[in-house]
Residue, then its C-alpha position, 0 to 999 in steps of 0.5 A: x439526590x444524584x441524577x442517574x446518567x444514561x448510557x447516551x449521556x455517559x458516552x457523550x461525556x466520555x467522547x468529550x473527555x477523550x476529545x479534549x485529551x486528543x486536542x491537547x496531544x495534537x495541539x489542535x488550533x482554531x485553524x482546524x475543523x473536526x473530520x472524524x469523532x468516533x468510539x469503536x466499541x469492539x476495539x475499545x478505541x476512540x478515533x479523532x481527525x481534524x483537517x485544516x480549514x484552508x488546506x485539506x492536505x494538512x491534518x491531525x489524527x489521534x487514536x486513544x484507548x477508551x479505558x485509560x485515554x492512553x495514546x495509541x496512534x498520532x500523526x500530524x501533516x503540517x508545514x513544519x518542514x518550512x520552519x526556520x527552526x532547527x535543532x541538533x540530533x541530540x536535542x531532537x532525540x531528547x525531545x522525542x523521548x520526552x514526548x514518549x515519557x509523557x504518553x507512556x512513562x514506563x516505555x523506555x524501561x520496557x523496550x530496547x533502542x532499535x534505531x535512530x535514523x534520518x528518514x527525510x531531509x528534515x525528519x528523524x525516526x526513533x524506535x524502541x522494540x521488545x526483544x527475545x533471543x536478542x532479536x526484535x519483535x515486529x509490531x512491539x514497542x513504539x516509533x516516533x517521527x520528529x521534524x528538525x524544528x522539534x515538532x512531533x509528526x507521528x507516534x505509534x505505540x504497539x506495546x508488549x508483544x504477546x504469544x511469543x512461541x519459542x522454537x524447540x529447536x533451530x534448524x542448521x543455517x547451511x541446510x536452509x541456505x541450500x534449500x533456498x538456493x537449490x530452488x532459486x529461479x532467475x527471470x528475465x523481465x523489464x522493470x521501471x526503476x523508480x528513483x523513490x524505490x531503488x538506489x540510483x533509480x532513473x524512472x526508466x524501464x530496464x532489462x533485468x533479471x529478477x531473483x525469485x526465491x522459493x519462499x520468503x520465510x523459512x520456519x526456524x524449527x524446520x517445520x515445512x508444513x507451513x510452506x506447503x501450498x494447497x493445490x486448490x490455490x493453484x489457478x490454471x490459466x492461459x494467455x490469449x492473443x487479442x485483436x482489435x474490435x470493430x470500429x465504433x463511434x463510442x467515446x472513452x467517456x461513454x465507455x466509462x459512463x462519464x458526462x461532465x455536465x452531470x457531475x461536479x468536481x469534488x477534489x483534485x490531487x497531483x500525486x507526482x506522476x499522476x493526478x486524480x480527480x473525484x467527480x460526484x453526481x450533481x444534486x447528490x445529497x444522500x450523505x450527512x455533511x456534518x456527520x463525524x463517524x468514520x462511515x460518514x467520512x467515507x460516504x462523503x469521500x466516496x458515495x456516488x463518485x467517479x474517480x479518474x486518474x490521469x498520467x501527468x506526462x501523456x494525459x491518458x487515463x491511468x485509473x478509474x474507480x466507480x462508486x456510482x450505483x448504476x443499474x441497467x436491464x442488460x444481461x451481457x455475456x462474458x464475450x460481449x463485455x470482453x468486446x467492451x473491455x477491448x474497445x476501451x483498451x484499444x482507445x487508450x493503446x491503439x497498438x494494444x495487440x502488439x503488447x497485451x495478452x488476455x489472462x484466461x482462467x475459470x474464475x475470470x469467466x464468471x461474473x462477480x457482483x454483475x461485473x466481469x473482470x479482465x486482466x491483460x498482461x504487458x509484454x515487449x518482444x515476448x519479455x514480461x513487464x513487471x507491474x505491466x498488468x491492466x485490469x478492466x471491469x465491465x458491468x454486465x447490466x449496463x455495459x459500462x466500465x466501472x473499474x480500470x487500472x493501467x500499467x505502472x509503466x509507459x508503453x512508449x518508453x519500452x522502445x528504448x529498451x534493448x531486449x537482448x541481454x548481455x549478461x546470461x542468467x547463470x552469470x546473474x545467478x552467480x552475482x545474486x548468490x554472492x550477496x545472498x544470506x539468511x538471518x533469523x527474524x521474529x514474524x507475526x502470524x495470524x490464526x483463522x480467528x485473527x489471534x496473532x502469535x510470533x514465530x521465529x523464521x529464517x529470512x533473506x538478507x544482504x549484509x554487504x548491501x545498503x538494502x535488498x537486492x531486487x534485480x541484476x541489470x541484464x546489460x551491465x550486471x549491476x546490482x539494483x538495490x531496493x531502498x530500506 
């Protein structure tokens, strides 16, 4: 007589079966140890992750469908780029397609080739999509990355797009173009041009004009109701000058509640411009070191930790994120916490009053989870700085700063910027209009119940350029292109 299998036993058997399949897909060797193993009942997917025993930055991630074990998502972070093996583009394309056929045999019949492109010095990407009206549907089909040594480094299978809504009619392109350009705004600002983001970027701040379009997408059927914004969403705000608070003996570490003697360093990571260090309170054992659920994973990484990010060039604090359950019996007001936020800001930037303005609105003066949130915006010679926002959160029951995010630009570098434009806004507008165009694209939208559907819309494009036109240099008129 066959023994009845309990739900727990069946779940264990299913997890073991799926784990075996995931390990085969990821070619998981003994050099790796399990980090996450979990079946998500609601999504009906199984998630597995492994990390290298000697290098946490090397890892493997596999996501499978529970019902048939088919592969949904795969990524592998390895040292494949260091390999001496190198295949031709034709060979790599064939190897990528063989992998896809092994996972989804009918994928090549169901979808259309979108592109084969080089995505790095030693990596290529192949993508296939579903099309309607000869236009690709986003988040359909699949994409796969392969290194020059033939190793598959990522694979994402989206499958068929559902709920594609065909428009009853399509509004005339010229009409839409006119609406875009009639409400086009050109704003003068300062932005750092990252070499990772912009073509010929030099990682220095520049005086630029930023074209601001009235809407990013315009429904192809001309239904402007989708473009309307609720009046309640508009937040009235003002910018307030700041002044330096009275000098105190309070240190930066005291303001953020950090005493190195009470913490142990968990991990450190150099991220190029900044380095992040995660500190955990000593003798903290309130998490399962061997647990393999996603919840266990995030508890190990976050619970009772203080994350501090420092700029590699200046050594200044760039960001703080507290996951400490700090309690206190204080009941500080908005104004009292504001003084603490200003003390911290002036510790980092002694001449902060020359550059920052405090954003004041109704919501900012209300505590949220015992935190008062303060937003400061950065200006140079009254010119706004893109991504120059500073956010500081102070806990009213402790008077300690629990969150800080600094500006993505070095204030010291602003002195090199010439604040008077040589190009007028009308000239910048003319340059932009000479490159601007629109095209029809499918977009994925979501209803309130999270059900998705696809709708056709007009979207900005720049057919003569290698990417999006982000800025016009206010000194030279040069077009600043965002990389694709």
